N, C-alpha and C positions, 0 to 999 in steps of 0.2 A: 802824276800817274806813276804807279809802281810797275816796273818791268819784272815779269816772272821768268826766271831762268830754269831750264831743265837741268837735271843733275850733271850732265856732261858739260854744259856751258858753265855752270857754277864752278865745277872743279878746275876747268881750263883757265877761266878768268882769275880765280883765286890764286892758282899756282903762278900765273904770269905776274900778278901784283906782288906776291910774297917772295918770289925767287928770281925774277929776271927784270925787275923795274918796269913791269907792264908789257914786256915783249912776249908774244905768244911763241914759246919755244918748246913746249912740252904738251903731249896728249896722253890720255890714259892708254894703257896697253891694248885695250880692245878696239881702239879707234885707229884704223890703219888705212893707207891708200886713199881711195876715193871718198871714204867716210870722213877723212880729215878735211878734204876740200868742201864737202857738204856742211860740216860743222862751221868752218870758217865763213862760208857763204851765208849761212844762217845768222851768224854773229854780225857780219857786215851789213846784211839787209836790215837788221834791227838797230843799226848804228851803235853797236856795243864795242866794235873794234874798228880801227882805221888803218889804212896802209901807211907804212913808214919805209920808203925805199922798197926793198925786196921783202921786208918783214911786215908783220901785223902787230899792232900794239893796242892795248886796252884804251878805248875812247872814254871821254868824260862820262858818257851815258853808261858805260860798263861799270865805272866806279860807282855811279848812282845806283845801278841795279844791285851791286854788292853791298850797298849801304855804307860805302867808304867815302871819305872826303876826296875830292878831285885833287890831283897833284898840283901844287902851286896855288891852290884856292885859299883865299883869306878866310880866317875863322869868322863865323857869323858874329855880327855886331848887335849890340842891344840898341834899339832905337826908342826914342821917346815919342810920345804921341805928338803928331804934327797935324793939326786940323787942316792946314792948307794942303798938305800932301794927301790926306784922306779925301778931301773934297775933289782934288784933281783925279784921284783914282776912281771915285764914285762917278764923276763926270765921264771919264773914259769908258768905264764899264757900261754906263747907260748908252753911250754912243755905239758901242759894239752890239748891244742887245737890239738897239733900234735898227742898225744895219742888217742884222741877222733876220729880223722880221720883214724888212723891206725886200729881201732876196726873193725873186720869183722862181718858181719851180721850172726847170728846163727839162723838156722831154722831146724826144724825136717823135714826130707825128705818126711814123709807121712802126713804132715799137710795141711790144706786148704790154709794157707799162702804160702806154697811151691808150691801148685798147681797153685795159682794165679800168682806167680812169673814165673813159667814155661810157663803159657799161654802168659804172657806179653813178654817173651823172644823169642817167636816164631817170625820168620821173618814177618808173617802176623799180629802179635799182637793179640789183643782180644777186643771184644766189651763188654759193660756192660752186655748185654743179654747173651753172651757166658759165662761170669764169673758167673753170677747168676745161670745159668743152671748147670755149673760144680760144684759149691759149695753148692747150695741150699740157698744161702743168698738172702736177698732183695737188691734192687738197692742201697738204701741209705747206706747199710752196705758195699757194694763193693766200693762206692765212698769214704766212710770214711776210708776204708783200703788203698785205693790208696793214699789219701792225708795224712792220719795220720801215719799209720804203715809203708808203703813202702817209702813215700817221707820224712816224718819228722823223724821217729824213725830209719829207716834203711838207710836213706840218698840216696836212689836210685833216678835216674833221669828218670822221666816218661814223655813221650811226647804223644800228641794225634793229630790225623789228622781226617779230615772229608771230604770225597769225596762228590761232589754235589749230593744231594738226598740220600746219604747213611748214615750209622750210624757212630758215632765217634769211632775210633779205637785207643786203647792205647797200647804203647810199652815201654819196659824198654830200655833206651839207652845203647848199649854195651859200656863197658869201656875197653880201652886198658891197658896192664900191667903197663904203665907208669902213669896211673891215668887220662889220657886225654880221652874225649869222642871220639869215632870213627867217 
């Protein structure tokens, strides 16, 4: 995954790498006082810098974000095809995917998310308007919850139908115990 740096972060990290061996010792003229603390906090939260005593230094992830080799890193080596290694990697990846599918969705019974799931599990399903009324959310929040949280994060299958002249109705597909949709 590539880390995108804002211009200030880019300049600060590049200067530290080029001029002070990775130590954060310089800031652009327009970044003063509390703004410096905010910049450092942002870099630290993204694991781009790390504390070194009373100083801050560019972390390995900071070098990666700049597209530079990590200090002390060995150069990449050329590997030959190793069928045994490939088989082990494939087996491990299959295991990870199986574990990810086995995870069950955890929800608090009294949360708005649980309320939305309950509405969608009804035989008649629910419309966006019904969900907004029940949760107090805006329409875009409901749509984001359906697409992001319920479908992507929780892996639920949501279907929608629209009768002629009516509103679109959303439902969660019931899943049988063997994992197949009913």
